[in-house]
N, C-alpha and C positions, 0 to 999 in steps of 0.2 A: 175169440172175442177179441181181443187186441190183435188179432192178424188182421181179419176183418173191416176190423175199425181204420187200420192202418191203409187196409187198401180201399177202403169207399174215403178216404183224407187226399190220398197220394191221387186215384181217376178227377178228386175237386182240382185238384191245384195242375194238372195238368190237363185240364178242358181248361181253367180259365186263364192260363200262359200256352193256349196250341195257338202255331202261327195262324194268324191270319191271311186271307186274302192277298195273293201278292201285287202291290201298289203298280206295277205294267200291267198286268194283263183287264186293269181299270183303263187304264190307260188307251189301249192298245182299241178295245170295245169305244171309248167315248173317238178314237181317230176314226176309228171304220164306220160310225155314228156319220160321224162331221165329213171322213171324206163323200160317202152314200148319199150325203145332201150339198153336193157342188153340180152345179150345171153343169155337163160336158158340152154343149150344144149353147153357145151363141153370138149375142151380137155386142160388142160392148161400145156401148153407147158411145164414147166419148172418141170411139174411131172412124163412128156413121159421119157420112158428107151429101149435102145434099149439093149434086152436079158434081161432083169431086173435091168441091171448094167450100162451102158455106159450111161449118160446124153445126150440132147439134142444139150447142148455145154458143150465140152471135150476138153482134152490136147488131143494133136498129140499123145505125147510118152506112156500119161495113154492108149489111147486107144490101140495101137498098142501091148503094155502087153497084151491086154485080146481078141484083132481080131488076130494077129500077123501081118505079113507085109502087106501096099496093093498091091492090084492089078495092078494100075496104078496112077499116078500123072501126071494129066493136068490142061496144062497152058490154060484157054477159049479164043476164039478168042473173042476181047469185040463188036466186034463188030454184035454180034449174044446173047450177055445177054438178057435176060430181068428181071431179076430179082436180088436180092443177097442178102443175110443178111445187108455185110455192105459195104459202098462203098470204092474202094479203090478196089488195088492188091489182089486177090489169087486166088487159083488153086483148081481145081474139085479131089477129092481124093475118089477112088472106093475099096469098098470091099466086094469080092462075091455077087454084087445085091447092095448094099447099098452104098450110094452117099454123101456124104460130099464138103460142101463147107472148104478148108484151108487157115485162113489167119495165115503164125506165128506158131506159136504151136499152135491154137486154130482148133477145127471141131465144123462147127456146121451141123447139120443132114442134109440133104434135101430131101431123097427117099429111099422108099424100093423096092426092086422088087421082091415078092414073092419067085416065082419061080428058080430064080438065088441064092436064100439064105436059102438053105435047116436048116429046124430046127428053123430060128433067129426068131424073133418077135418083136412089140412093147409092152411094158404093160404100164397101164395105171391102179392106186391104183390094184384093183383085176381082172383088166382084160387084159387076153392079144390077141393082133393080130397079126394072123400068116396066112398061107395058109391054115388051117382047119375052119378060124372063117367064117359061111354063116352071106347071108345078113338079117336072121333070126335072129339069135342069135345078132345084130350087131344091127337088130332094133328094140329089145328091150332096150338097154342100150339106144339107139339115138331117137326115135317113131317119134319127129316130126321134126328131121334134116333128117331124111329119107324120111318123105313126104314132107317136102317143099324145101328140099335143093337136088336136083337131077341138077347134071349140064347135059347138054348138046353137045353132041362135035360130029364128024363125026361116029363114029361106037359106035353108041346109043343102034343097033339091039343085038352086040356083049358084053357092055358093061352098068356096071351103076356108073358110077360117083358121090359120096353123101360127100359133102362137111359140114365140121365141124367144126364150129370155134376155136380159138386156146386162146380164156381167153372169159371173159364176156365183154369184151368192147367191142363194134362193128368197126370190121372193115373187109378189105378184108383178114387180114391175118385168112389164116387156112388152117386144114386136108383135101387131097384132097382121100378119099378111092377110089380106080377101084374093082367094083366086074365083075365077070365073070355071062353073066346072063343065063348062059346056067349050070353052076353047080353049081352057086351061094355061091362061095366062093371067097377069098379075095386074090385078084390077087397082088397090087402096091397100098403102103401109099406115098404119097408128101407132104412135108409142101410148101408151098404157100405162100409166101411174097407179100403180101402188097409193093407196087412201088412208 
């Protein structure tokens, strides 16, 4: 009886002092999850430029020197705004098919309608995205995004929407590229802001 009691007591002590799961394996699992949550293909917003010259966030005064007078500056209906770059009042500023949000003297790029902007383009490193960009050439730059990030909408038979992350961090903020399915050419680019 005494031996059984010592054996049970020893088992309890051993169970209470058994080694815990090593901390390094927990960190390893967390880092694997973190690596899996990073965008491998993305267009860094801070490196994208309009016409190789105008940053996605720029001064209104500097932009009008380069693009000329805006076609229009419109105060949006606040009830119809689903997203904006900053909280607070802004205006929509249009330049030949390019839309910016205007905050006092700052402009934030939102979209470009390439048929309305002949000769204009967005550039990223050595790549240009213009009305001459084809879905095939785009797929060479972003093969996974073209395969895995096609967005669906009401005109799927006419258009192909491709979502490209705007940074390595995972969020809903992204670039949306709209291609014509018949010609395979790029029609528009929109900067979609996570709300």
